[in-house]
N, C-alpha and C positions, 0 to 999 in steps of 0.2 A: 803332195802329202809328205814325201820324204824331206823336202826342204823345210817344211813347217816344223817337222819333228827334230831337226838338227841332230841326226844320228851320228854323223862324223866318222863312220866306219864303212868298209866295203860291204854293200848290201847285195845279197844274192836272190832274195825272195821276200815278197810282202803279201799278207792276207789281211783282209778287213772283216770284222765280225758282221753278221747279217744286219745288226742295228746301226752299223756305221760308227759306233762309239770307240771301238778298240782296234788296234792293229798289232799284228805279230810280224816281226822282221827277222828273217834268217840271215846270218852274217858269216863272213869268211873266218871270223875269229872263233868259230865252232859254237857260238851261242845263239839263242833266240831272245830277242827283246820284246817285251809286251808294253804297249803304249796306250795311254788314254788319249785318244785323238782330240776329244773336246777340250780337255785341259792342256793338251800338248805336253804331256809329262810321261816319262818312263816310270813304270811302277814295278817291273820285275825283269830280271835277267835269268834265263833258264840255261843251265850248263849241264853237260853230260855227253855231248857228242865228241868224237875224237877226230873230226874233220869238218870242213865247211858245210854249213846248212844250206841246202839247195832248194828246198821246197817247204812251205808252211801252209796250213789250212786250218780254219776254224770248223768245229762241229756245228751243225745247224742251230743248236741251242746256245752256242757261244761259250759254253762252260769249259771246253777243252780245245787245245791246239795240237795238231799233229805236225811233226817236223821230220823231214827226211834229209839224210846227210850223205856225203861222200864216204863216210865210214860204213855205208851199207846197212844202216839201222834206221828204223822208223820209231820215233818216240811219241807218246801221247802225254800231254802235260795238262795240269789244272790251269785254267786261264782266268779264273774268277779273281777279281781285284779284292 
């Protein structure tokens, strides 16, 4: 999956939505990237953490992504394209 998406940055965590269409990628550059796996395209970069993002997870409905960072914060983001 990661080689198909051509992320090009250091990846710490990956989560795939329940329908398999989207992926959230937690990076060492403090961001979360949201990808359309089918189209193999990046559609959003979420910024707000102050340290590397170590965990990501989709909610069961796929509408939100939770991210946990070494900054000791958990953030919940809108993940709808």
